N, C-alpha and C positions, 0 to 999 in steps of 0.2 A: 425326188419327186413325191414319194410316199409321205415323207415328213411334211412337205408343203401342203399336200392334200389333207393330212391329219390336222394340222393347225388351221386350215381354212374351215374344215368341218367343225372344229372346236370353237372358233370365232363365230361361225354361223349359229351354233347352238347357244352361245352366250348372248348373241344379238337378239335371237328370237324368243328364247325360253326364260332366260335368267331375269330379265326386268319384271316380268309378270309374276315370277316365283319369289324373288328376293324382296324382303321388306327393309333391309338395311341398305346403306350407301356403298357397301363394299361389293365388288364384283366377285372376288374369290373368297370363300370361307375356309374353315379348317377341313371341311369334308372334301372339297375339291382339291386342295393342296395335299391332303392325306391320300387320296386315290392316286395322285401322280407319284408320290413318294412310294406308295405301296407297289404300284406297277413297276417303277424303276428297280425297286428292291427285289421283286420277284425275278425280273430279267437278270439282275446281277447275280443272285444266288443260283439260278439255273445255269448261267454261263460258267460260274465257278465250279459247280458240281460236274458239268460236262467236261470242262477243261482238265479236271483232276483225273477223270476216267480215260480220256483219249488224248493222243498226241496232237498238239497244235501244228507241229512241223511234220510234213509227209516223210516219215521214215522209209527208206528203201527206194525213194525216187531217184532214177538215174540222172536226172537233170538238176538235182538239188544243189550240188556243189557249184555248178556253173551259174545257177541263178543267184546264189549268195555272193559269188565273186563278180557279178556283173557290174560294170561301171560305164557310164556314158562318156 
């Protein structure tokens, strides 16, 4: 739901602000694409740094083995 709201807000900004601001025929320029790439890159770097420091699997969980072996 949050992704849907994010894209709806982005489309709203593009619809209201960008036509008055932009002089070219393109909707997205290198700045808009660069900010998206920068944001995704920061999230990926932060996740990789956090994943190196901490365990992604809950070590010491008494129900871990039962959860791994679970089948429907």
